[in-house]
C-alpha positions as CSV (number, residue, x, y, z in Angstrom):
1,X,204.3,290.7,-137.8
2,X,201.9,290.5,-135.0
3,X,199.4,288.7,-137.2
4,X,201.9,286.1,-138.1
5,X,202.8,285.6,-134.5
6,X,199.2,285.0,-133.6
7,X,198.8,282.6,-136.5
8,X,201.8,280.5,-135.4
9,X,200.5,280.4,-131.8
10,X,197.1,279.3,-133.2
11,X,198.6,276.6,-135.4
12,X,200.8,275.4,-132.6
13,X,197.8,275.2,-130.3
14,X,195.9,273.1,-132.9
15,X,198.9,270.7,-133.4
16,X,199.4,270.3,-129.6
17,X,195.7,269.8,-129.1
18,X,195.5,267.1,-131.8
19,X,198.5,265.3,-130.2
20,X,197.0,265.4,-126.8
21,X,193.6,264.1,-128.1
22,X,195.5,261.3,-130.0
23,X,197.4,260.3,-126.8
24,X,194.2,260.3,-124.7
25,X,192.5,258.1,-127.3
26,X,195.4,255.6,-127.4
27,X,195.5,255.4,-123.6
28,X,191.7,254.9,-123.4
29,X,191.9,252.1,-125.9
30,X,194.8,250.5,-124.1
31,X,192.8,250.4,-120.8
32,X,190.0,248.7,-122.6
33,X,186.7,250.3,-123.3
34,X,184.6,247.2,-122.4
35,X,182.3,247.4,-119.4
36,X,183.4,245.4,-116.4
37,X,182.6,241.7,-116.6
38,X,181.5,239.6,-113.7
39,X,183.3,236.3,-113.2
40,X,181.6,233.5,-111.3
41,X,182.7,229.9,-111.1
42,X,180.4,227.4,-112.9
43,X,177.9,225.8,-110.7
44,X,178.1,228.5,-108.1
45,X,175.4,227.9,-105.5
46,X,176.2,230.7,-103.0
47,X,173.5,233.3,-103.0
48,X,175.8,235.9,-101.5
49,X,175.4,239.5,-102.7
50,X,178.8,239.6,-104.5
51,X,180.5,238.1,-107.5
52,X,183.6,235.8,-107.3
53,X,185.5,238.4,-109.3
54,X,185.1,241.4,-111.6
55,X,187.3,241.9,-114.7
56,X,187.7,245.6,-115.6
57,X,190.0,246.0,-118.6
58,X,192.8,243.6,-117.9
59,X,192.5,243.8,-114.1
60,X,190.7,241.1,-112.2
61,X,189.5,241.9,-108.7
62,X,189.0,238.6,-106.8
63,X,186.5,238.7,-103.9
64,X,187.4,237.3,-100.5
65,X,187.4,233.5,-100.5
66,X,187.1,231.0,-97.7
67,X,188.7,227.5,-97.6
68,X,185.6,225.4,-97.2
69,X,185.8,221.8,-98.3
70,X,184.2,221.8,-101.8
71,X,182.6,218.4,-101.2
72,X,181.0,219.0,-97.8
73,X,180.8,222.8,-97.6
74,X,182.5,222.6,-94.1
75,X,185.9,223.7,-92.9
76,X,188.6,221.1,-93.1
77,X,190.1,219.8,-89.9
78,X,193.6,221.3,-90.5
79,X,194.8,224.8,-91.2
80,X,197.0,223.4,-93.9
81,X,194.1,221.9,-95.8
82,X,192.1,225.1,-95.3
83,X,195.0,227.1,-96.8
84,X,195.1,224.8,-99.8
85,X,191.3,225.0,-100.3
86,X,191.3,228.8,-100.2
87,X,194.2,229.1,-102.6
88,X,192.6,226.4,-104.9
89,X,189.5,228.6,-104.9
90,X,191.4,231.7,-105.9
91,X,193.2,229.7,-108.5
92,X,189.9,228.5,-109.9
93,X,188.5,232.0,-110.2
94,X,191.7,233.2,-111.9
95,X,191.4,230.3,-114.4
96,X,187.8,231.3,-115.2
97,X,189.3,234.6,-116.3
98,X,192.1,232.9,-118.2
99,X,194.7,233.9,-115.6
100,X,197.0,232.1,-113.3
101,X,198.3,232.7,-109.7
102,X,201.4,234.3,-111.3
103,X,199.1,237.1,-112.6
104,X,198.3,238.2,-109.1
105,X,199.9,241.5,-108.2
106,X,198.4,242.0,-104.7
107,X,196.9,239.6,-102.2
108,X,195.3,240.2,-98.8
109,X,195.1,237.3,-96.4
110,X,192.8,237.7,-93.4
111,X,193.6,235.3,-90.6
112,X,191.6,234.6,-87.4
113,X,194.8,233.5,-85.6
114,X,198.1,235.0,-86.7
115,X,200.0,232.1,-85.1
116,X,199.0,230.3,-88.4
117,X,201.3,232.6,-90.4
118,X,203.9,229.9,-91.0
119,X,201.4,227.2,-91.9
120,X,199.8,229.5,-94.4
121,X,203.2,230.5,-95.9
122,X,204.4,226.9,-96.4
123,X,201.3,226.2,-98.5
124,X,201.2,229.6,-100.2
125,X,204.8,229.3,-101.7
126,X,203.6,226.2,-103.7
127,X,201.2,228.3,-105.8
128,X,203.7,230.5,-107.6
129,X,206.3,229.7,-110.2
130,X,207.9,233.1,-110.1
131,X,208.2,235.8,-107.5
132,X,205.1,236.1,-105.3
133,X,202.8,239.2,-105.5
134,X,202.7,242.0,-102.9
135,X,200.8,240.8,-99.9
136,X,199.3,241.7,-96.6
137,X,198.7,239.2,-93.8
138,X,196.2,240.6,-91.4
139,X,195.1,239.4,-88.0
140,X,191.3,239.8,-88.5
141,X,189.7,238.3,-85.5
142,X,186.8,235.9,-86.1
143,X,185.9,235.1,-89.8
144,X,182.7,233.9,-91.3
145,X,181.7,230.3,-90.5
146,X,184.7,230.0,-88.2
147,X,187.2,230.1,-91.0
148,X,190.9,230.5,-90.3
149,X,191.7,232.3,-93.6
150,X,190.1,234.6,-96.1
151,X,192.0,235.6,-99.2
152,X,191.3,238.4,-101.7
153,X,193.4,239.6,-104.5
154,X,194.0,241.7,-107.6
155,X,195.5,240.2,-110.8
156,X,196.6,241.8,-114.1
157,X,196.5,239.8,-117.3
158,X,198.8,240.2,-120.2
C-alpha cells in the first residue's frame, strides 16, 4: 500500500509540474519574448543620450518630451501652444510604435509653474477619444531650455 501511495504522489507531482511549466511557457509567450526595441522619430537630430521611447513586449515607455516649436527649435510664445507641441510630440512617438494617445495608461506632466494647470488641461482633453489615462501633474521647478511642460508616459498596445 505504501508503494502505491508513493507512486500516486510521484505521478501527481509530475502532472502538477507539467501544468506549471505549461502555464509559465504560455505567460512568457504572451509577454513577448522579443528584446526591447528602441523607437525614435524619423529625422531625429537630438544627440541626447536617450531614445524617444522603448517598446518592451506590448508596453511603450515614452521618454520625457518638451514642447519646442518643430520649425524653429524654440519655445512658443504661449503656454497653450507649448502644451499642443509637447502632446503632438508624444502622439508622434506613439504613432511610430503603431499606437495612439488612447493607448496611454499613465502620463506624468512636469510643470515649471503649476498655475498653468488649467491651460494644460484644456489642451490635454482634446487628445483623447475615450477616458484619459492615469496622470500625475507635478510642479517641477525650472525645466530644460526654460520649458513650461515636460511630458512622459507609458502606453500598452493591443
